[in-house]
A tleap script that builds the chain and sets N, CA, C and O, in Angstrom:
source leaprc.protein.ff14SB
mol = sequence {
  NMET TYR ASP ILE GLU ALA LYS ILE THR LEU
  ILE LYS SER TYR GLU LYS ASP LEU GLY LYS
  HIE LYS PRO VAL SER SER GLY TYR ARG PRO
  ALA HIE LEU ILE ARG ASP ASP TYR LEU THR
  THR GLY GLU HIE HIE TYR TYR ASP ASP VAL
  ILE LEU MET PRO GLY GLU THR VAL MET GLY
  THR ILE THR PHE ILE SER LEU GLU ALA TYR
  PRO ARG THR LEU TRP ILE GLY LYS VAL ILE
  ARG ILE GLN GLU ALA SER ARG ILE VAL GLY
  TYR ALA GLU VAL THR GLN ILE PHE ASN GLU
  LEU LEU ARG LYS GLN CASP
}
set mol.1.N position { -6.550 21.532 2.088 }
set mol.1.CA position { -6.826 20.272 1.629 }
set mol.1.C position { -6.376 19.428 2.649 }
set mol.1.O position { -5.422 19.939 3.236 }
set mol.2.N position { -6.723 18.238 3.122 }
set mol.2.CA position { -6.484 17.666 4.016 }
set mol.2.C position { -5.708 16.365 3.437 }
set mol.2.O position { -6.105 15.932 2.355 }
set mol.3.N position { -4.506 15.637 4.155 }
set mol.3.CA position { -3.912 15.035 3.424 }
set mol.3.C position { -4.381 13.262 3.893 }
set mol.3.O position { -4.213 12.371 3.061 }
set mol.4.N position { -4.799 13.035 4.899 }
set mol.4.CA position { -5.450 11.800 5.405 }
set mol.4.C position { -6.652 12.018 6.314 }
set mol.4.O position { -6.937 13.128 6.762 }
set mol.5.N position { -7.203 11.135 6.515 }
set mol.5.CA position { -8.300 10.754 7.635 }
set mol.5.C position { -7.735 9.846 8.436 }
set mol.5.O position { -6.885 9.035 8.069 }
set mol.6.N position { -8.305 9.977 9.847 }
set mol.6.CA position { -7.531 9.042 10.861 }
set mol.6.C position { -8.460 9.153 12.056 }
set mol.6.O position { -9.251 10.064 12.297 }
set mol.7.N position { -8.185 7.914 12.850 }
set mol.7.CA position { -8.670 7.652 13.897 }
set mol.7.C position { -7.515 8.115 15.033 }
set mol.7.O position { -6.413 7.607 15.242 }
set mol.8.N position { -8.119 9.181 15.645 }
set mol.8.CA position { -6.847 9.898 16.446 }
set mol.8.C position { -6.992 9.534 18.072 }
set mol.8.O position { -8.108 9.754 18.543 }
set mol.9.N position { -6.280 9.159 18.706 }
set mol.9.CA position { -6.388 8.923 20.098 }
set mol.9.C position { -5.292 9.625 20.793 }
set mol.9.O position { -4.140 9.597 20.361 }
set mol.10.N position { -5.610 10.205 21.779 }
set mol.10.CA position { -4.860 10.814 22.756 }
set mol.10.C position { -4.733 10.106 23.913 }
set mol.10.O position { -5.709 9.632 24.495 }
set mol.11.N position { -3.558 9.990 24.313 }
set mol.11.CA position { -3.036 8.987 25.686 }
set mol.11.C position { -3.033 9.949 26.795 }
set mol.11.O position { -2.408 10.989 26.998 }
set mol.12.N position { -3.935 9.279 27.468 }
set mol.12.CA position { -4.055 10.012 29.090 }
set mol.12.C position { -2.686 9.929 29.810 }
set mol.12.O position { -1.951 8.945 29.720 }
set mol.13.N position { -2.385 11.100 30.573 }
set mol.13.CA position { -1.018 11.152 31.050 }
set mol.13.C position { -1.131 10.390 32.441 }
set mol.13.O position { -1.804 10.839 33.369 }
set mol.14.N position { -0.349 9.085 32.514 }
set mol.14.CA position { -0.054 8.539 33.655 }
set mol.14.C position { 1.351 8.621 34.286 }
set mol.14.O position { 1.556 8.441 35.486 }
set mol.15.N position { 2.279 8.901 33.397 }
set mol.15.CA position { 3.555 9.276 33.714 }
set mol.15.C position { 4.177 10.434 33.059 }
set mol.15.O position { 3.788 10.889 31.983 }
set mol.16.N position { 5.086 10.860 33.696 }
set mol.16.CA position { 5.695 12.340 33.296 }
set mol.16.C position { 6.218 12.197 31.724 }
set mol.16.O position { 6.248 13.197 31.008 }
set mol.17.N position { 6.590 11.010 31.276 }
set mol.17.CA position { 7.256 10.873 30.023 }
set mol.17.C position { 6.449 10.517 29.042 }
set mol.17.O position { 6.933 10.350 27.923 }
set mol.18.N position { 4.817 10.300 29.307 }
set mol.18.CA position { 4.009 9.854 28.216 }
set mol.18.C position { 2.703 10.439 28.365 }
set mol.18.O position { 2.242 10.726 29.470 }
set mol.19.N position { 2.073 10.630 27.234 }
set mol.19.CA position { 0.590 11.108 27.229 }
set mol.19.C position { 0.563 12.551 27.633 }
set mol.19.O position { 1.574 13.232 27.805 }
set mol.20.N position { -0.747 12.991 27.779 }
set mol.20.CA position { -1.084 14.549 27.669 }
set mol.20.C position { -2.222 14.683 28.745 }
set mol.20.O position { -3.291 14.072 28.772 }
set mol.21.N position { -1.732 15.649 29.648 }
set mol.21.CA position { -2.722 16.140 30.624 }
set mol.21.C position { -3.950 17.062 30.285 }
set mol.21.O position { -4.936 17.175 31.013 }
set mol.22.N position { -3.755 17.726 29.046 }
set mol.22.CA position { -4.796 18.851 28.706 }
set mol.22.C position { -5.673 18.468 27.476 }
set mol.22.O position { -5.089 17.870 26.572 }
set mol.23.N position { -6.689 18.672 27.360 }
set mol.23.CA position { -7.457 18.378 25.921 }
set mol.23.C position { -6.987 19.271 25.055 }
set mol.23.O position { -6.346 20.271 25.376 }
set mol.24.N position { -7.331 18.896 23.757 }
set mol.24.CA position { -6.798 19.733 22.417 }
set mol.24.C position { -8.019 19.841 21.802 }
set mol.24.O position { -9.022 19.252 22.202 }
set mol.25.N position { -7.979 20.636 20.755 }
set mol.25.CA position { -8.962 20.814 19.725 }
set mol.25.C position { -8.645 21.019 18.390 }
set mol.25.O position { -7.445 20.976 18.118 }
set mol.26.N position { -9.450 21.235 17.472 }
set mol.26.CA position { -8.992 21.343 15.888 }
set mol.26.C position { -7.975 22.526 15.862 }
set mol.26.O position { -7.934 23.482 16.636 }
set mol.27.N position { -7.269 22.287 14.938 }
set mol.27.CA position { -5.802 23.389 15.089 }
set mol.27.C position { -4.537 22.892 15.590 }
set mol.27.O position { -3.415 23.209 15.196 }
set mol.28.N position { -4.869 22.030 16.557 }
set mol.28.CA position { -3.799 21.376 17.204 }
set mol.28.C position { -2.498 20.885 16.215 }
set mol.28.O position { -2.729 20.146 15.258 }
set mol.29.N position { -1.308 21.287 16.474 }
set mol.29.CA position { -0.365 20.851 15.510 }
set mol.29.C position { 0.960 20.267 16.160 }
set mol.29.O position { 1.955 20.945 16.413 }
set mol.30.N position { 0.845 19.135 16.354 }
set mol.30.CA position { 2.004 18.226 17.129 }
set mol.30.C position { 2.939 17.489 15.796 }
set mol.30.O position { 2.635 17.563 14.605 }
set mol.31.N position { 3.839 16.955 16.233 }
set mol.31.CA position { 4.580 16.158 15.387 }
set mol.31.C position { 4.282 14.994 15.238 }
set mol.31.O position { 3.865 14.462 16.267 }
set mol.32.N position { 4.333 14.284 14.237 }
set mol.32.CA position { 3.908 12.773 13.776 }
set mol.32.C position { 5.207 12.058 13.342 }
set mol.32.O position { 5.995 12.524 12.519 }
set mol.33.N position { 5.355 10.810 14.018 }
set mol.33.CA position { 6.543 9.993 13.383 }
set mol.33.C position { 5.951 9.332 11.945 }
set mol.33.O position { 5.337 8.265 11.932 }
set mol.34.N position { 6.199 10.037 10.882 }
set mol.34.CA position { 5.660 9.472 9.670 }
set mol.34.C position { 6.705 8.312 9.210 }
set mol.34.O position { 6.132 7.358 8.683 }
set mol.35.N position { 7.746 8.227 9.277 }
set mol.35.CA position { 8.662 7.190 9.165 }
set mol.35.C position { 9.383 7.109 10.588 }
set mol.35.O position { 9.230 7.862 11.550 }
set mol.36.N position { 10.287 5.889 10.449 }
set mol.36.CA position { 10.903 5.681 11.638 }
set mol.36.C position { 12.135 6.691 12.169 }
set mol.36.O position { 12.558 6.814 13.318 }
set mol.37.N position { 12.582 7.397 10.901 }
set mol.37.CA position { 13.802 8.340 10.897 }
set mol.37.C position { 13.105 9.800 10.589 }
set mol.37.O position { 13.846 10.678 10.147 }
set mol.38.N position { 11.753 10.088 10.796 }
set mol.38.CA position { 11.348 11.361 10.143 }
set mol.38.C position { 10.180 11.607 10.881 }
set mol.38.O position { 9.158 10.924 10.815 }
set mol.39.N position { 10.412 12.948 11.838 }
set mol.39.CA position { 9.086 13.469 12.293 }
set mol.39.C position { 8.828 14.843 11.497 }
set mol.39.O position { 9.705 15.615 11.109 }
set mol.40.N position { 7.289 15.001 11.320 }
set mol.40.CA position { 6.677 16.169 10.557 }
set mol.40.C position { 5.787 16.609 11.515 }
set mol.40.O position { 5.408 15.993 12.512 }
set mol.41.N position { 5.424 17.910 11.085 }
set mol.41.CA position { 4.305 18.661 11.802 }
set mol.41.C position { 2.997 18.360 11.014 }
set mol.41.O position { 2.925 18.453 9.789 }
set mol.42.N position { 1.930 17.976 11.859 }
set mol.42.CA position { 0.689 17.998 10.753 }
set mol.42.C position { -0.561 18.801 11.583 }
set mol.42.O position { -0.666 18.723 12.807 }
set mol.43.N position { -1.307 19.430 10.897 }
set mol.43.CA position { -2.444 20.205 11.725 }
set mol.43.C position { -3.841 19.120 11.695 }
set mol.43.O position { -4.313 18.627 10.670 }
set mol.44.N position { -4.274 18.935 12.909 }
set mol.44.CA position { -5.513 18.222 13.320 }
set mol.44.C position { -6.750 19.000 12.841 }
set mol.44.O position { -6.756 20.230 12.801 }
set mol.45.N position { -7.682 18.323 12.518 }
set mol.45.CA position { -9.240 18.992 12.500 }
set mol.45.C position { -10.064 17.681 13.060 }
set mol.45.O position { -10.065 16.581 12.507 }
set mol.46.N position { -10.630 17.955 14.034 }
set mol.46.CA position { -11.792 17.003 14.402 }
set mol.46.C position { -13.004 17.114 13.948 }
set mol.46.O position { -13.658 18.156 13.915 }
set mol.47.N position { -13.388 15.907 13.537 }
set mol.47.CA position { -15.281 16.150 12.978 }
set mol.47.C position { -15.927 16.873 14.039 }
set mol.47.O position { -15.503 16.786 15.192 }
set mol.48.N position { -16.923 17.581 13.738 }
set mol.48.CA position { -17.965 18.277 14.301 }
set mol.48.C position { -17.291 19.130 15.643 }
set mol.48.O position { -17.865 19.370 16.705 }
set mol.49.N position { -15.900 19.504 15.253 }
set mol.49.CA position { -15.199 20.372 16.233 }
set mol.49.C position { -15.207 19.896 17.537 }
set mol.49.O position { -15.242 20.699 18.470 }
set mol.50.N position { -15.174 18.430 17.770 }
set mol.50.CA position { -15.188 18.319 19.126 }
set mol.50.C position { -13.860 18.532 19.936 }
set mol.50.O position { -12.846 18.721 19.264 }
set mol.51.N position { -13.761 18.523 21.161 }
set mol.51.CA position { -12.753 18.515 22.060 }
set mol.51.C position { -12.110 17.409 22.315 }
set mol.51.O position { -12.734 16.500 22.862 }
set mol.52.N position { -10.900 17.256 22.023 }
set mol.52.CA position { -10.212 15.687 22.086 }
set mol.52.C position { -9.748 15.756 23.676 }
set mol.52.O position { -8.978 16.625 24.085 }
set mol.53.N position { -10.335 14.699 24.539 }
set mol.53.CA position { -9.869 14.797 25.799 }
set mol.53.C position { -8.699 13.802 25.887 }
set mol.53.O position { -8.665 12.918 25.031 }
set mol.54.N position { -7.805 13.842 26.757 }
set mol.54.CA position { -6.826 12.565 27.127 }
set mol.54.C position { -7.608 11.423 27.466 }
set mol.54.O position { -8.555 11.411 28.253 }
set mol.55.N position { -7.079 10.320 26.720 }
set mol.55.CA position { -8.187 9.046 26.963 }
set mol.55.C position { -9.190 8.488 25.874 }
set mol.55.O position { -9.632 7.369 25.617 }
set mol.56.N position { -9.347 9.692 25.371 }
set mol.56.CA position { -10.367 9.290 24.148 }
set mol.56.C position { -9.948 9.316 22.616 }
set mol.56.O position { -8.871 9.802 22.274 }
set mol.57.N position { -10.720 8.848 21.840 }
set mol.57.CA position { -10.479 8.652 20.245 }
set mol.57.C position { -11.477 9.407 19.768 }
set mol.57.O position { -12.584 9.479 20.303 }
set mol.58.N position { -11.057 10.148 18.492 }
set mol.58.CA position { -12.031 10.672 17.562 }
set mol.58.C position { -11.979 10.324 16.263 }
set mol.58.O position { -11.297 9.337 15.987 }
set mol.59.N position { -12.549 10.913 15.377 }
set mol.59.CA position { -12.179 10.922 13.768 }
set mol.59.C position { -11.994 12.100 13.288 }
set mol.59.O position { -12.767 13.005 13.599 }
set mol.60.N position { -10.835 12.334 12.359 }
set mol.60.CA position { -10.552 13.489 12.173 }
set mol.60.C position { -9.617 13.357 10.859 }
set mol.60.O position { -9.501 12.325 10.197 }
set mol.61.N position { -8.892 14.745 10.570 }
set mol.61.CA position { -8.173 14.823 9.156 }
set mol.61.C position { -6.736 15.354 9.779 }
set mol.61.O position { -6.686 16.055 10.789 }
set mol.62.N position { -5.660 14.952 9.088 }
set mol.62.CA position { -4.621 15.733 9.376 }
set mol.62.C position { -3.726 16.406 8.269 }
set mol.62.O position { -3.372 15.586 7.422 }
set mol.63.N position { -3.347 17.473 8.093 }
set mol.63.CA position { -2.597 18.211 7.006 }
set mol.63.C position { -1.128 18.295 7.267 }
set mol.63.O position { -0.780 19.223 7.996 }
set mol.64.N position { -0.203 17.498 6.807 }
set mol.64.CA position { 1.260 17.421 7.138 }
set mol.64.C position { 1.669 18.480 6.013 }
set mol.64.O position { 1.074 18.840 4.997 }
set mol.65.N position { 3.207 18.940 6.695 }
set mol.65.CA position { 4.034 19.862 5.938 }
set mol.65.C position { 5.136 19.163 5.158 }
set mol.65.O position { 5.182 17.936 5.246 }
set mol.66.N position { 5.875 19.687 4.535 }
set mol.66.CA position { 7.047 18.855 3.714 }
set mol.66.C position { 6.678 17.488 3.129 }
set mol.66.O position { 7.477 16.557 3.221 }
set mol.67.N position { 5.505 17.343 2.538 }
set mol.67.CA position { 5.166 15.894 1.962 }
set mol.67.C position { 6.418 15.340 0.890 }
set mol.67.O position { 6.747 14.159 0.784 }
set mol.68.N position { 6.909 16.269 0.277 }
set mol.68.CA position { 7.943 15.785 -0.715 }
set mol.68.C position { 9.267 15.048 0.038 }
set mol.68.O position { 10.006 14.335 -0.642 }
set mol.69.N position { 9.465 15.208 1.135 }
set mol.69.CA position { 10.369 14.665 2.156 }
set mol.69.C position { 9.997 13.278 2.647 }
set mol.69.O position { 10.710 12.735 3.489 }
set mol.70.N position { 8.742 12.580 2.086 }
set mol.70.CA position { 8.282 11.457 2.503 }
set mol.70.C position { 7.189 10.909 2.016 }
set mol.70.O position { 6.192 10.565 2.650 }
set mol.71.N position { 7.453 10.803 0.467 }
set mol.71.CA position { 6.334 10.453 -0.415 }
set mol.71.C position { 6.120 8.876 -0.292 }
set mol.71.O position { 7.039 8.077 -0.109 }
set mol.72.N position { 5.082 8.622 -0.391 }
set mol.72.CA position { 4.803 6.983 -0.559 }
set mol.72.C position { 5.025 6.299 0.619 }
set mol.72.O position { 5.446 5.143 0.597 }
set mol.73.N position { 4.728 7.035 1.900 }
set mol.73.CA position { 5.048 6.111 3.062 }
set mol.73.C position { 3.793 5.542 3.994 }
set mol.73.O position { 3.978 4.780 4.943 }
set mol.74.N position { 2.227 6.123 3.497 }
set mol.74.CA position { 1.241 5.777 4.279 }
set mol.74.C position { 0.510 4.684 3.533 }
set mol.74.O position { 0.604 4.527 2.315 }
set mol.75.N position { -0.250 3.910 4.369 }
set mol.75.CA position { -1.178 3.005 3.760 }
set mol.75.C position { -2.536 3.113 4.875 }
set mol.75.O position { -2.454 3.673 5.968 }
set mol.76.N position { -3.540 2.579 4.443 }
set mol.76.CA position { -5.014 2.335 5.121 }
set mol.76.C position { -4.178 1.267 6.226 }
set mol.76.O position { -3.530 0.248 5.982 }
set mol.77.N position { -4.498 1.989 7.605 }
set mol.77.CA position { -4.373 1.052 8.979 }
set mol.77.C position { -3.003 1.269 9.379 }
set mol.77.O position { -2.597 0.566 10.305 }
set mol.78.N position { -2.141 2.179 8.817 }
set mol.78.CA position { -0.880 2.403 9.282 }
set mol.78.C position { -1.075 3.463 10.542 }
set mol.78.O position { -1.770 4.479 10.527 }
set mol.79.N position { -0.249 2.936 11.673 }
set mol.79.CA position { -0.663 4.108 12.833 }
set mol.79.C position { 0.786 4.568 13.043 }
set mol.79.O position { 1.886 4.021 12.957 }
set mol.80.N position { 0.335 5.812 13.356 }
set mol.80.CA position { 1.328 6.938 13.136 }
set mol.80.C position { 1.752 7.669 14.588 }
set mol.80.O position { 0.887 8.375 15.106 }
set mol.81.N position { 2.730 7.563 15.099 }
set mol.81.CA position { 2.688 8.250 16.511 }
set mol.81.C position { 2.789 9.727 16.450 }
set mol.81.O position { 3.439 10.431 15.677 }
set mol.82.N position { 1.779 10.136 17.711 }
set mol.82.CA position { 1.973 11.557 17.685 }
set mol.82.C position { 2.933 11.977 18.695 }
set mol.82.O position { 3.164 11.184 19.607 }
set mol.83.N position { 3.505 13.057 18.675 }
set mol.83.CA position { 4.802 13.544 19.836 }
set mol.83.C position { 4.521 15.173 19.983 }
set mol.83.O position { 4.073 15.988 19.176 }
set mol.84.N position { 4.954 15.297 21.294 }
set mol.84.CA position { 5.314 16.919 21.492 }
set mol.84.C position { 6.834 16.648 21.989 }
set mol.84.O position { 7.264 15.997 22.940 }
set mol.85.N position { 7.529 17.460 20.899 }
set mol.85.CA position { 9.100 16.777 21.341 }
set mol.85.C position { 9.018 15.509 21.282 }
set mol.85.O position { 8.388 14.847 20.457 }
set mol.86.N position { 9.877 15.016 22.466 }
set mol.86.CA position { 10.099 13.620 22.324 }
set mol.86.C position { 8.908 12.824 23.108 }
set mol.86.O position { 8.937 11.594 23.073 }
set mol.87.N position { 7.933 13.444 23.766 }
set mol.87.CA position { 6.871 12.845 24.573 }
set mol.87.C position { 5.773 12.434 23.435 }
set mol.87.O position { 5.156 13.134 22.633 }
set mol.88.N position { 5.768 11.190 23.649 }
set mol.88.CA position { 4.585 10.520 22.927 }
set mol.88.C position { 3.229 10.642 23.603 }
set mol.88.O position { 2.963 10.117 24.684 }
set mol.89.N position { 2.268 11.489 22.770 }
set mol.89.CA position { 0.913 11.922 23.238 }
set mol.89.C position { -0.276 11.257 22.645 }
set mol.89.O position { -1.383 11.469 23.140 }
set mol.90.N position { -0.125 10.428 21.572 }
set mol.90.CA position { -1.096 9.548 20.793 }
set mol.90.C position { -0.710 9.306 19.647 }
set mol.90.O position { 0.255 9.846 19.106 }
set mol.91.N position { -1.594 8.277 19.053 }
set mol.91.CA position { -1.409 7.855 17.948 }
set mol.91.C position { -2.726 8.300 16.774 }
set mol.91.O position { -3.768 8.839 17.149 }
set mol.92.N position { -2.522 8.063 15.783 }
set mol.92.CA position { -3.251 8.239 14.632 }
set mol.92.C position { -3.166 7.121 13.847 }
set mol.92.O position { -2.055 6.705 13.519 }
set mol.93.N position { -4.528 6.375 13.371 }
set mol.93.CA position { -4.415 5.427 12.477 }
set mol.93.C position { -5.417 5.768 11.488 }
set mol.93.O position { -6.590 6.136 11.538 }
set mol.94.N position { -4.309 5.451 10.284 }
set mol.94.CA position { -4.941 6.112 8.662 }
set mol.94.C position { -6.234 5.215 8.308 }
set mol.94.O position { -6.228 3.988 8.209 }
set mol.95.N position { -7.160 5.927 8.166 }
set mol.95.CA position { -8.527 5.472 7.466 }
set mol.95.C position { -8.613 5.717 6.083 }
set mol.95.O position { -9.032 4.839 5.329 }
set mol.96.N position { -8.237 6.898 5.647 }
set mol.96.CA position { -8.516 7.174 4.151 }
set mol.96.C position { -7.220 8.191 3.943 }
set mol.96.O position { -6.858 9.026 4.773 }
set mol.97.N position { -6.574 7.928 2.597 }
set mol.97.CA position { -5.495 8.989 2.212 }
set mol.97.C position { -6.196 9.746 0.968 }
set mol.97.O position { -6.683 9.138 0.015 }
set mol.98.N position { -6.186 11.071 1.092 }
set mol.98.CA position { -6.673 12.034 0.252 }
set mol.98.C position { -5.522 12.575 -0.822 }
set mol.98.O position { -5.759 12.818 -2.005 }
set mol.99.N position { -4.335 12.704 -0.228 }
set mol.99.CA position { -3.269 12.930 -1.180 }
set mol.99.C position { -2.315 11.634 -1.586 }
set mol.99.O position { -1.653 10.863 -0.892 }
set mol.100.N position { -2.508 11.724 -2.836 }
set mol.100.CA position { -1.972 10.282 -3.553 }
set mol.100.C position { -0.460 10.436 -3.541 }
set mol.100.O position { 0.168 9.435 -3.886 }
set mol.101.N position { 0.165 11.413 -3.235 }
set mol.101.CA position { 1.792 11.604 -2.828 }
set mol.101.C position { 2.103 10.735 -1.865 }
set mol.101.O position { 3.189 10.161 -1.950 }
set mol.102.N position { 1.338 10.490 -0.898 }
set mol.102.CA position { 1.580 9.914 0.249 }
set mol.102.C position { 1.433 8.228 0.310 }
set mol.102.O position { 1.972 7.443 1.090 }
set mol.103.N position { 0.607 8.001 -0.677 }
set mol.103.CA position { -0.001 6.540 -0.665 }
set mol.103.C position { 1.202 5.586 -1.156 }
set mol.103.O position { 1.824 5.744 -2.206 }
set mol.104.N position { 1.353 4.869 -0.486 }
set mol.104.CA position { 2.471 3.456 -0.448 }
set mol.104.C position { 1.940 2.870 -1.763 }
set mol.104.O position { 0.751 2.642 -1.981 }
set mol.105.N position { 2.836 2.676 -2.517 }
set mol.105.CA position { 2.662 1.895 -4.220 }
set mol.105.C position { 2.547 0.045 -3.651 }
set mol.105.O position { 3.196 -0.311 -2.667 }
set mol.106.N position { 1.996 -0.574 -4.132 }
set mol.106.CA position { 2.120 -1.919 -3.902 }
set mol.106.C position { 3.401 -2.410 -4.546 }
set mol.106.O position { 3.717 -3.597 -4.465 }
savepdb mol mol.pdb
quit
């Protein structure tokens, strides 16, 4: 079960502390800054099983772990930072929320 659909962008590495040098594929499991004070792991699935190259943007889904630690923190249009340890490698802009536990209440 996927938690969200997102427009996922992988930053091309121009500096040693930012971006990624190598492509990724479905099954990639980076950290996501879901709140300003909380990183969680999420597994990516890219539509049509494309290979996401640094500098590109694709549509896909993300399945997170430990949802009960950050309920009601997402909304359509929210941009989530994607990281490998402290290195920022990309961004995910939420386009759909499938798991209601994550949907922010008005």
